[in-house]
Backbone bond lengths (Angstrom), bond angles and torsions (degrees), N, CA, C in turn:
res aa  C-N    CA-C-N  psi(-1)  N-CA   C-N-CA  omega(-1)  CA-C   N-CA-C  phi
1 S - - - 1.447 - - 1.552 112.66 -
2 I 1.319 109.57 138.65 1.554 114.76 -176.28 1.489 108.90 -103.53
3 T 1.270 118.62 -38.06 1.489 122.20 -179.16 1.526 108.14 -136.98
4 K 1.405 115.03 153.96 1.371 115.76 -176.41 1.596 113.27 -85.59
5 E 1.312 112.23 -15.59 1.585 120.79 173.30 1.593 105.86 -118.62
6 R 1.405 110.38 143.69 1.411 116.40 172.60 1.625 114.67 -100.62
7 T 1.179 113.26 120.48 1.566 117.67 178.29 1.500 102.04 -97.22
8 E 1.382 114.39 139.81 1.456 118.02 178.53 1.449 111.66 -131.30
9 V 1.297 120.57 134.64 1.432 124.59 171.60 1.595 108.20 -86.17
10 I 1.266 118.10 121.16 1.521 121.38 178.84 1.519 110.19 -111.11
11 L 1.249 121.55 127.60 1.490 125.21 172.06 1.520 112.22 -96.35
12 Q 1.216 116.28 122.70 1.439 123.80 -179.75 1.534 111.88 -128.57
13 G 1.300 121.62 159.98 1.325 129.90 173.50 1.472 112.43 -139.86
14 T 1.384 117.44 160.73 1.487 119.94 176.08 1.511 109.85 -137.37
15 S 1.260 113.70 152.52 1.480 121.06 179.56 1.515 109.41 -95.21
16 S 1.388 115.45 -2.11 1.441 117.93 178.92 1.570 111.47 -69.53
17 L 1.328 111.17 144.70 1.518 112.68 -179.74 1.531 109.81 -76.45
18 D 1.345 121.07 -18.92 1.380 126.78 178.17 1.626 104.84 -119.74
19 P 1.234 115.32 100.08 1.608 121.77 176.62 1.483 108.03 -59.16
20 N 1.307 120.83 -30.27 1.469 121.30 -174.24 1.576 113.50 -84.58
21 D 1.393 112.32 -7.74 1.528 118.78 173.84 1.509 108.22 -55.45
22 P 1.343 116.42 128.99 1.521 114.49 173.27 1.529 113.68 -67.90
23 T 1.292 120.40 -13.77 1.555 119.15 173.54 1.447 110.32 -89.60
24 A 1.283 125.06 -0.76 1.441 126.72 -177.94 1.509 110.27 -59.06
25 V 1.212 123.96 128.83 1.501 125.74 176.81 1.562 108.98 -94.08
26 W 1.272 113.54 123.40 1.471 122.13 -179.87 1.526 108.73 -105.77
27 E 1.370 110.99 131.22 1.414 117.21 -173.16 1.598 108.80 -120.63
28 E 1.309 114.37 140.19 1.481 121.64 -167.94 1.443 109.60 -94.27
29 Y 1.302 114.89 136.02 1.524 123.49 168.41 1.509 104.43 -82.71
30 D 1.414 119.18 127.61 1.361 125.95 179.55 1.588 107.11 -97.21
31 F 1.321 112.61 143.99 1.497 118.51 178.53 1.495 107.00 -101.14
32 K 1.354 115.05 158.05 1.522 118.03 -177.44 1.384 115.23 -64.43
33 C 1.450 115.33 -37.60 1.571 122.16 -170.58 1.493 111.89 -129.09
34 K 1.303 119.29 -14.29 1.393 121.39 -177.45 1.487 112.03 -68.96
35 P 1.434 118.85 132.70 1.460 117.00 -178.26 1.552 107.21 -56.06
36 G 1.340 114.30 144.38 1.420 118.51 179.56 1.601 102.61 -164.29
37 D 1.316 115.84 -107.17 1.404 122.18 -174.27 1.538 109.80 -58.06
38 L 1.333 113.21 116.89 1.525 119.28 -175.04 1.484 111.32 -68.63
39 K 1.368 119.13 -13.97 1.498 124.90 179.99 1.644 111.85 -90.40
40 R 1.433 109.74 -6.84 1.493 114.48 -177.75 1.529 107.51 -89.70
41 R 1.259 112.58 140.27 1.510 121.59 174.47 1.534 109.22 -58.21
42 P 1.329 122.83 138.05 1.434 124.10 176.83 1.503 113.07 -65.41
43 C 1.311 116.82 139.87 1.416 124.11 175.48 1.614 110.59 -67.79
44 F 1.193 116.29 126.67 1.564 118.54 178.39 1.618 107.75 -128.86
45 I 1.405 116.95 104.86 1.278 121.01 -179.82 1.527 115.17 -133.86
46 T 1.397 114.34 33.51 1.448 117.18 -173.16 1.541 107.74 -58.58
47 P 1.386 115.76 152.49 1.445 128.30 -5.56 1.478 116.83 -88.25
48 Y 1.282 112.18 23.53 1.513 117.69 -177.93 1.539 112.19 -102.95
49 H 1.259 120.79 166.58 1.357 122.73 168.66 1.552 109.93 -144.52
50 Y 1.397 115.31 163.95 1.412 115.41 176.39 1.459 111.37 -87.97
51 R 1.353 116.44 121.77 1.456 122.54 -167.00 1.627 110.31 -59.71
52 L 1.341 116.84 -46.98 1.465 118.61 -175.55 1.544 109.42 -63.45
53 D 1.287 120.01 -42.26 1.503 121.09 177.14 1.624 108.62 -66.28
54 W 1.300 117.21 -35.86 1.506 118.10 176.39 1.569 106.91 -64.22
55 L 1.164 121.90 -46.34 1.452 129.18 -175.83 1.543 105.94 -62.70
56 M 1.252 119.41 -38.05 1.495 125.63 -174.51 1.510 106.83 -67.86
57 W 1.337 117.61 -30.12 1.464 122.84 -176.35 1.522 107.69 -73.25
58 F 1.402 113.76 -46.19 1.568 119.19 176.76 1.464 113.22 -68.78
59 A 1.381 119.31 -30.00 1.497 121.41 178.22 1.494 111.24 -64.77
60 A 1.293 118.53 -28.67 1.488 121.47 -179.57 1.503 113.22 -64.86
61 F 1.429 119.04 -16.33 1.426 125.64 -178.56 1.520 109.05 -88.44
62 Q 1.215 117.90 -9.42 1.494 125.26 -173.85 1.450 115.89 -128.56
63 T 1.303 117.57 178.29 1.558 122.94 174.09 1.538 109.57 -90.30
64 Y 1.334 112.47 160.07 1.599 111.59 175.71 1.429 113.79 -66.47
65 E 1.457 118.00 -19.31 1.506 119.16 174.34 1.593 107.75 -61.75
66 Q 1.284 114.66 -33.05 1.483 116.53 -173.91 1.572 111.47 -86.73
67 N 1.336 114.83 -6.45 1.455 123.95 -179.83 1.495 106.78 -136.30
68 E 1.325 117.70 71.50 1.465 121.65 -178.02 1.550 112.60 -64.37
69 W 1.206 115.62 -20.33 1.547 119.09 -177.71 1.548 107.60 -64.74
70 I 1.288 115.68 -24.69 1.516 117.11 -178.94 1.525 108.46 -63.76
71 I 1.420 117.92 -42.15 1.317 118.57 179.61 1.529 115.34 -64.92
72 H 1.365 113.64 -35.12 1.445 120.92 169.85 1.590 116.07 -58.41
73 L 1.357 109.40 -46.00 1.489 117.24 178.74 1.510 106.01 -62.68
74 A 1.348 125.03 -45.34 1.432 127.25 -176.43 1.602 106.79 -58.59
75 G 1.255 119.00 -46.84 1.418 123.29 177.67 1.470 114.51 -58.79
76 K 1.345 117.11 -42.42 1.416 121.23 176.81 1.517 110.85 -65.76
77 L 1.323 116.96 -37.24 1.508 118.80 178.37 1.633 110.88 -68.66
78 L 1.346 110.02 -41.90 1.530 115.07 172.27 1.485 112.12 -54.88
79 A 1.284 117.79 -45.68 1.524 121.06 179.43 1.539 114.52 -75.90
80 Q 1.387 115.84 -2.15 1.511 122.66 -176.42 1.482 112.52 51.54
81 E 1.383 119.43 48.85 1.365 120.54 -179.95 1.657 107.23 -78.35
82 E 1.355 109.96 127.63 1.457 117.62 -171.57 1.464 112.08 -59.16
83 E 1.398 118.04 -40.25 1.502 119.81 177.79 1.493 112.11 -58.84
84 T 1.316 117.72 -42.38 1.525 118.51 -179.89 1.539 111.45 -73.08
85 L 1.444 117.11 -36.53 1.351 118.27 177.66 1.505 116.22 -64.42
86 S 1.360 110.95 -25.62 1.478 118.15 179.24 1.503 113.82 -64.28
87 L 1.352 116.12 -18.84 1.481 125.96 -179.79 1.419 110.07 -81.39
88 M 1.230 118.17 -16.23 1.623 124.39 -171.86 1.549 110.14 -99.24
89 A 1.293 117.17 148.61 1.415 122.19 175.01 1.492 114.22 -70.88
90 T 1.333 114.59 -33.96 1.461 122.57 179.68 1.524 115.26 -142.03
91 N 1.264 117.48 150.46 1.406 121.47 173.85 1.547 108.04 -122.48
92 P 1.353 121.99 101.77 1.454 124.73 -173.18 1.473 111.73 -63.48
93 F 1.411 117.12 -15.09 1.455 121.19 -178.44 1.440 113.46 -110.56
94 A 1.347 117.80 22.92 1.415 122.89 177.30 1.597 110.96 -61.91
95 G 1.384 117.47 128.15 1.446 118.15 -178.85 1.561 118.25 77.86
96 R 1.406 112.97 2.46 1.473 119.26 179.63 1.464 111.78 -127.71
97 E 1.244 115.73 173.04 1.468 118.58 176.40 1.513 114.48 -56.19
98 P 1.279 123.21 146.09 1.389 122.19 171.17 1.427 117.16 -52.67
99 P 1.430 121.54 149.15 1.499 119.09 175.00 1.495 112.80 -64.51
């Protein structure tokens, strides 16, 4: 154990035209191996790990200014770049307009 509490970075998008609207539905991007859904079986790929998922864990200990790559990742998810989406377990906007 490294810390007693687990902080997570969660990436979400919405199809709402006004993201500040209280009725906006926010949908989460799931990662392949990053802890998330408690009902999902843990990823086990020893001795390797998914680098993006690993970086997300460390990013939770810092601010986004210290991890500028998160801003670039979010931009690529907003643009629905296939190469970036291939790193994710799910794309909640598959077959729909980008968030």
